[in-house]
C-alpha positions as CSV (number, residue, x, y, z in Angstrom):
1,M,-11.9,15.9,-23.1
2,D,-11.4,13.4,-20.4
3,T,-12.6,13.8,-16.9
4,L,-10.1,13.4,-14.0
5,Y,-10.7,12.5,-10.3
6,L,-8.1,13.2,-7.7
7,V,-8.7,10.6,-5.0
8,V,-7.4,11.6,-1.6
9,P,-7.6,9.3,1.5
10,C,-7.7,11.3,4.7
11,Y,-7.3,10.3,8.4
12,N,-7.1,13.1,11.0
13,E,-5.9,15.6,8.4
14,E,-7.5,18.8,9.8
15,E,-4.1,20.6,9.9
16,V,-3.2,19.9,6.3
17,L,-6.5,19.8,4.4
18,P,-7.0,23.6,3.9
19,E,-3.6,23.9,2.2
20,T,-4.1,20.6,0.3
21,S,-7.4,21.6,-1.0
22,R,-6.0,25.0,-2.1
23,R,-3.1,23.5,-4.1
24,L,-5.2,20.8,-5.7
25,K,-7.9,23.2,-6.7
26,E,-5.3,25.5,-8.3
27,K,-3.8,22.5,-10.1
28,L,-7.2,21.3,-11.4
29,E,-8.1,24.9,-12.6
30,G,-4.8,25.3,-14.4
31,M,-5.3,21.9,-16.2
32,V,-8.8,22.8,-17.2
33,L,-7.6,26.1,-18.6
34,E,-4.7,24.3,-20.5
35,G,-7.3,21.8,-22.0
36,L,-5.7,18.7,-20.3
37,V,-8.8,17.7,-18.5
38,D,-12.6,18.3,-18.7
39,E,-14.2,21.0,-16.5
40,K,-16.3,18.2,-14.9
41,S,-13.1,16.9,-13.2
42,R,-13.3,16.7,-9.4
43,I,-11.4,16.2,-6.1
44,L,-12.7,13.4,-4.0
45,F,-11.7,13.4,-0.4
46,V,-12.2,10.1,1.5
47,D,-12.5,10.4,5.3
48,D,-11.3,7.1,6.8
49,G,-13.1,7.5,10.1
50,S,-11.2,10.6,11.3
51,R,-11.6,11.6,15.0
52,D,-10.8,15.2,14.4
53,K,-12.5,18.0,12.2
54,T,-11.6,16.3,8.8
55,W,-15.0,15.6,7.8
56,E,-16.3,19.1,8.8
57,I,-13.6,20.6,6.6
58,I,-14.6,18.3,3.7
59,S,-18.2,19.2,4.1
60,R,-17.5,22.9,4.2
61,L,-15.3,22.7,1.1
62,H,-18.1,20.8,-0.8
63,Q,-20.6,23.5,0.1
64,E,-18.3,26.3,-1.0
65,D,-17.1,24.7,-4.2
66,P,-18.8,21.7,-6.2
67,R,-15.4,20.7,-7.4
68,F,-14.7,19.1,-3.9
69,L,-16.6,15.8,-3.2
70,G,-16.6,13.9,0.1
71,L,-16.7,10.2,1.0
72,K,-17.2,9.3,4.6
73,L,-16.6,5.7,5.7
74,S,-18.6,4.4,8.6
75,R,-15.4,3.7,10.6
76,N,-11.6,3.6,10.2
77,K,-10.7,0.8,7.8
78,G,-7.1,1.7,7.1
79,H,-5.4,3.6,4.1
80,Q,-5.7,0.8,1.6
81,N,-9.3,0.3,2.1
82,A,-10.1,4.0,2.1
83,L,-8.2,4.4,-1.1
84,L,-10.0,1.5,-2.7
85,A,-13.3,3.0,-1.6
86,G,-12.5,6.3,-3.3
87,L,-11.3,4.6,-6.5
88,M,-14.4,2.4,-6.8
89,T,-16.6,5.4,-6.2
90,A,-14.7,7.5,-8.9
91,K,-14.8,4.5,-11.4
92,E,-18.3,5.3,-12.5
93,L,-17.7,9.1,-12.7
94,C,-14.5,9.7,-14.4
95,D,-12.2,8.6,-17.3
96,M,-9.2,8.4,-15.1
97,A,-8.4,8.8,-11.4
98,I,-5.2,9.8,-9.7
99,S,-4.6,8.7,-6.1
100,L,-2.4,10.7,-3.8
101,D,-1.9,11.3,-0.1
102,A,-3.3,14.3,1.8
103,D,0.0,15.4,3.4
104,L,1.3,17.1,0.2
105,Q,4.5,14.9,0.1
106,D,3.5,13.8,-3.4
107,D,4.4,16.5,-5.9
108,V,1.1,17.7,-7.3
109,D,3.1,19.3,-10.3
110,A,3.5,15.8,-11.6
111,I,-0.2,15.4,-12.2
112,D,0.2,17.1,-15.6
113,R,2.9,14.4,-16.7
114,F,0.5,11.7,-15.5
115,V,-2.3,12.9,-17.7
116,L,0.1,13.3,-20.7
117,E,1.2,9.6,-20.4
118,Y,-2.6,8.6,-20.1
119,Q,-3.2,10.6,-23.4
120,N,-0.3,8.7,-25.0
121,G,-2.3,5.5,-24.4
122,C,-1.2,4.3,-20.8
123,D,-3.8,2.9,-18.6
124,I,-1.6,2.9,-15.5
125,V,1.0,5.6,-14.6
126,Y,3.2,5.0,-11.5
127,G,4.6,7.9,-9.5
128,V,8.1,6.9,-8.6
129,R,10.4,8.8,-6.1
130,S,13.5,9.9,-7.9
131,K,15.6,10.1,-4.6
132,R,15.1,9.5,-0.9
133,E,17.3,12.3,0.5
134,T,14.5,13.6,2.7
135,D,14.3,10.2,4.5
136,T,16.5,9.2,7.5
137,W,19.2,6.6,6.9
138,F,17.0,3.9,8.7
139,K,13.9,4.7,6.6
140,R,15.8,4.8,3.4
141,T,17.6,1.5,4.0
142,T,14.5,-0.4,5.2
143,A,12.4,0.9,2.3
144,E,14.9,0.0,-0.3
145,G,15.4,-3.4,1.5
146,F,11.6,-4.0,1.3
147,Y,11.4,-3.5,-2.4
148,K,14.3,-5.9,-2.9
149,V,12.8,-8.5,-0.7
150,M,9.4,-8.3,-2.4
151,Q,11.0,-8.7,-5.8
152,A,13.2,-11.6,-4.6
153,L,10.0,-13.3,-3.4
154,G,8.6,-13.1,-6.9
155,V,6.1,-10.1,-6.2
156,D,5.7,-7.8,-9.3
157,I,6.2,-4.4,-7.6
158,V,7.6,-1.0,-8.8
159,D,10.6,0.2,-7.1
160,N,10.1,3.4,-4.9
161,H,6.4,3.6,-5.7
162,A,3.8,4.0,-3.1
163,D,0.2,4.8,-4.0
164,Y,0.7,7.9,-6.1
165,R,-0.6,6.6,-9.5
166,L,-3.1,7.3,-12.4
167,M,-5.5,4.6,-13.4
168,S,-7.8,4.7,-16.4
169,R,-11.5,3.7,-16.1
170,R,-10.5,0.3,-17.8
171,A,-7.8,-0.2,-15.3
172,L,-10.2,0.6,-12.4
173,E,-12.7,-1.9,-13.7
174,G,-9.9,-4.4,-13.7
175,L,-9.0,-3.6,-10.1
176,A,-12.7,-4.1,-9.1
177,Q,-12.3,-7.8,-10.2
178,F,-9.8,-8.5,-7.3
179,R,-12.0,-9.6,-4.5
180,E,-9.2,-10.2,-1.8
181,V,-9.8,-8.8,1.7
182,N,-6.1,-8.4,2.5
183,L,-5.4,-5.4,0.4
184,F,-1.9,-4.5,-0.8
185,L,-2.6,-2.3,-3.8
186,R,1.1,-1.7,-4.7
187,G,1.2,-5.5,-5.5
188,I,-2.4,-5.8,-7.0
189,V,-2.2,-3.0,-9.5
190,P,0.8,-4.4,-11.6
191,L,-1.2,-7.6,-11.8
192,I,-4.0,-5.8,-13.9
193,G,-1.7,-5.5,-16.8
194,Y,-2.4,-3.0,-19.7
195,K,0.1,-0.4,-20.9
196,S,1.9,1.5,-18.1
197,A,4.5,4.2,-17.6
198,V,6.6,5.8,-14.8
199,V,6.7,9.4,-13.9
200,T,9.5,10.4,-11.4
201,Y,9.2,13.1,-8.8
202,E,10.7,14.3,-5.7
203,R,8.9,13.7,-2.5
204,S,8.7,16.6,-0.1
205,E,8.4,16.8,3.7
206,R,5.0,16.5,5.3
207,F,3.3,19.9,5.2
208,A,1.8,19.7,8.6
209,G,0.6,17.1,11.2
210,E,2.1,13.8,12.0
211,S,2.9,10.8,9.9
212,K,0.1,8.1,10.0
213,Y,2.6,5.4,9.4
214,P,5.1,5.1,12.4
215,L,7.7,2.3,12.4
216,K,5.3,-0.3,13.9
217,K,2.7,0.3,11.1
218,M,5.3,0.4,8.3
219,L,6.7,-3.0,9.5
220,S,3.2,-4.4,9.7
221,F,2.3,-3.1,6.3
222,A,5.4,-4.6,4.7
223,F,4.8,-8.1,6.4
224,D,1.1,-8.0,5.1
225,G,2.4,-7.2,1.6
226,I,4.8,-10.1,1.7
227,T,2.4,-12.7,3.1
228,S,-0.3,-11.5,0.9
229,F,1.6,-12.0,-2.4
230,S,4.1,-14.8,-1.8
231,V,4.2,-18.4,-0.2
232,K,8.0,-18.4,-0.4
233,P,8.4,-17.7,3.4
234,I,6.7,-21.1,4.0
235,S,8.9,-22.7,1.5
236,F,11.8,-21.1,3.2
237,I,10.8,-22.6,6.5
238,L,10.5,-26.0,5.0
239,G,14.0,-25.7,3.4
240,L,15.3,-24.5,6.8
241,G,13.7,-27.7,8.4
242,V,15.3,-29.9,5.9
243,L,18.7,-28.2,6.4
244,M,18.5,-28.4,10.2
245,T,17.5,-32.1,9.9
246,G,20.6,-32.8,7.8
247,I,22.8,-30.8,10.2
248,S,21.4,-32.6,13.2
249,G,21.9,-36.0,11.6
250,L,25.5,-35.2,10.6
251,A,26.2,-33.9,14.1
252,L,24.9,-37.0,15.7
253,L,26.9,-39.1,13.4
254,V,30.0,-37.2,14.4
255,L,29.3,-37.5,18.2
256,L,28.8,-41.3,17.6
257,V,32.1,-41.7,15.8
258,L,33.9,-39.7,18.6
259,W,32.3,-41.9,21.3
260,L,33.3,-45.1,19.5
261,L,36.9,-43.7,19.2
262,G,36.9,-43.1,23.0
263,W,36.7,-39.4,23.0
264,G,34.7,-37.8,25.9
265,V,31.9,-35.7,24.7
266,S,30.0,-33.4,27.1
267,G,26.4,-33.8,26.0
268,F,24.6,-31.2,28.2
269,G,25.7,-28.0,26.4
270,V,25.1,-29.7,22.9
271,L,21.7,-30.9,24.1
272,C,20.6,-27.5,25.5
273,G,21.8,-25.6,22.4
274,S,20.1,-28.0,20.0
275,L,16.8,-27.9,21.9
276,W,16.7,-24.1,22.0
277,L,17.6,-23.8,18.3
278,L,15.1,-26.3,17.2
279,G,12.4,-24.9,19.5
280,G,12.9,-21.5,18.1
281,I,12.7,-22.7,14.5
282,Q,9.4,-24.6,15.4
283,L,7.9,-21.5,17.0
284,M,9.0,-19.4,14.0
285,A,7.5,-22.0,11.6
286,L,4.3,-22.2,13.5
287,G,4.0,-18.4,13.6
288,M,4.5,-18.1,9.8
289,V,2.0,-20.8,9.0
290,G,-0.4,-19.1,11.5
291,E,-0.1,-15.9,9.6
292,Y,-1.1,-17.5,6.4
293,V,-4.0,-19.4,8.1
294,G,-5.2,-16.2,9.6
295,K,-5.2,-14.5,6.2
296,I,-7.2,-17.5,4.8
297,Y,-9.6,-17.0,7.7
298,K,-10.2,-13.3,6.8
299,E,-10.6,-14.2,3.1
300,V,-13.2,-16.9,3.8
301,K,-15.3,-14.6,6.0
302,A,-15.2,-12.1,3.1
303,R,-16.4,-9.1,5.3
304,P,-16.9,-5.9,3.4
305,K,-13.6,-3.9,2.9
306,Y,-15.4,-0.7,3.7
307,I,-18.9,0.7,4.4
308,I,-19.8,4.2,3.0
309,E,-21.8,6.3,5.6
310,T,-22.0,9.5,3.5
311,F,-21.3,10.6,-0.1
312,L,-21.3,14.3,-0.9
313,K,-22.0,13.9,-4.5
314,D,-21.4,16.2,-7.5
315,Q,-24.4,18.6,-7.9
316,E,-25.1,17.0,-11.3
317,E,-25.3,13.6,-9.7
318,R,-27.9,14.6,-7.1
319,G,-31.5,13.6,-7.6
């Protein structure tokens, strides 16, 4: 029988944690009774530097039931780093790990199907949303556009997949070999390879509390994903520069011909428009190159992606 760890990153989740822990416990108990997973399977909550009572709740859950484990990071490091911390901690303790959010939007009933795909030989199982009817028009449109842009830029990414996925121990060991500081796990995991499958599910409304990904964060996350996995934006800027040079040369040639033919040409408006256009393109190009240079700067420093402050271990691991 294989051991399953449910890895749940948490940031200020005191409102939803009691219900999340109850549902995940029921699911785990049911799977053990059905013989799908080993009784040593656990639920690992990762506190990403929460400022509310999230860690107190996790500590209490651990004291009341050994199936709940807790990992506390020394400070807030962001969802992707907290998720990686949980997966790397679970890697040595389980045969497979499923990552999911604490807000209960990911359908916990799909976990059984994840495990069945694993038992059929899949090392990675992606949870994919079957529809986006609960999203606003704006969020649905921008999300679908993001996946299309990523794929157009050559990034191997699964449509409508966030971070709800199963990974075997072998896949987790493969993930550990990726040393990059700029984390975008949705793009990294497909690079691991191995046999994979997709499980579709319907995403629910958030049970309680507020989303930790407002529009500004979502746009920043999307931009990080693009610049972390593709250099095509720089190639686009280069192509745009070549195109503008060609258009400018052609425009100057036309103006010269008109002047030679005696046509009066007002140069002030043309000059201002050209300067503004070229100035905007140059600033955009500098900003794009600066973004990549900044990422190189972070990678070269190679600062730790997370620091663990406390690990509430399984009783059997204490010593």
